[in-house]
C-alpha positions in Angstrom: 138.7 -20.1 251.2 142.2 -19.1 250.2 141.0 -16.9 247.3 138.1 -15.4 249.1 139.9 -13.4 251.8 137.7 -14.5 254.6 134.7 -16.7 255.2 135.3 -20.1 256.7 139.0 -19.9 257.2 140.6 -20.1 260.6 140.2 -17.1 263.0 142.9 -14.4 262.8 146.0 -14.9 264.9 146.6 -12.3 267.6 150.3 -11.2 267.6 151.6 -8.9 270.2 153.9 -6.3 268.7 157.2 -5.5 270.5 158.3 -1.9 270.6 161.1 -1.3 268.1 162.4 1.1 265.5 162.5 0.3 261.8 164.6 -2.8 262.5 164.3 -6.2 260.9 166.2 -7.9 263.7 163.4 -8.0 266.3 160.6 -10.6 265.9 157.0 -11.3 267.0 156.1 -13.9 269.5 152.9 -15.5 270.6 152.4 -18.5 272.8 156.1 -18.2 273.8 157.4 -19.0 270.3 158.7 -16.8 267.5 156.6 -16.5 264.4 158.9 -17.0 261.4 156.2 -17.4 258.8 152.4 -16.9 258.5 150.4 -20.0 259.1 149.2 -21.6 255.8 145.5 -21.4 256.9 145.7 -17.9 258.3 144.0 -16.3 255.3 143.2 -13.0 257.0 146.8 -12.3 257.9 147.9 -13.4 254.4 145.5 -10.9 252.8 146.6 -8.2 255.2 150.2 -8.7 254.2 149.4 -8.6 250.5 147.4 -5.3 251.0 150.0 -3.8 253.3 152.7 -4.4 250.8 151.0 -3.7 247.5 149.0 -0.7 248.6 152.0 1.1 249.9 154.2 3.9 248.6 156.9 3.9 251.3 160.3 2.5 250.8 162.9 1.2 253.3 166.6 1.7 252.6 169.6 0.3 254.3 172.0 3.2 255.0 175.5 2.7 253.6 178.1 1.4 256.1 175.6 -0.3 258.4 175.1 -4.0 259.2 171.8 -4.3 257.3 169.6 -4.5 260.4 168.5 -0.8 260.5 166.5 0.9 257.8 165.8 4.5 256.8 162.3 5.2 255.6 161.2 7.1 252.6 157.5 8.0 252.7 154.8 8.0 255.4 155.8 6.5 258.8 152.7 4.3 259.0 153.3 2.8 255.5 156.9 2.2 256.4 155.9 0.5 259.6 153.5 -1.8 257.7 156.4 -2.8 255.4 158.5 -3.6 258.5 155.6 -5.6 260.0 155.2 -7.7 256.8 158.9 -8.4 256.7 159.0 -9.5 260.3 156.1 -11.8 259.7 158.2 -13.5 257.0 156.4 -12.3 253.9 159.0 -10.1 252.1 158.1 -7.4 249.7 160.0 -9.1 246.8 157.9 -12.2 247.3 154.6 -10.4 246.9 155.8 -8.0 244.3 157.0 -10.7 241.9 153.6 -12.4 242.1 151.1 -9.5 242.2 152.5 -6.3 240.8 151.5 -5.0 237.4 153.0 -6.9 234.4 155.5 -4.8 232.4 153.5 -5.0 229.2 150.3 -3.7 230.8 148.4 -1.0 228.8 146.1 1.6 230.3 143.2 -0.1 228.5 143.4 -3.2 230.7 141.0 -2.9 233.6 142.9 -5.2 236.1 146.2 -4.0 237.4 147.4 -7.5 238.2 
C-alpha cells in the first residue's frame, strides 16, 4: 500500500548507477531508457527517497561562477551522495521538504516531528 512502505506493492526497480561526481547532469538508465521520475507504484523507491532526503544533514551548494551542474558538498560524503541520487531520480529535496519537514509552529511537547 502507498502508506505502508512495502507489502503488496510492485518489486523494487533495479537501477544501475553510472560513475560520476556530485553532478546533476548525469542520469540513470535501465532497460535502455532514462529514468526521469520514480514510477508511481514503486513504493520502496519512493520511501527510500523520502528517508534519504529527510534523514540527511548534508547540503549541496552550487559554487559561484559555475553553470549549475556541479555541486560542492557540506557534510558527510555518503549523505551528499544520497541527495544527488534522489535529485537524479527526479524527487528533489524541496518537493519532499515542503511536504514532510517539521511545521514552523511545532513545540517540543508534540511527539510527531511531521
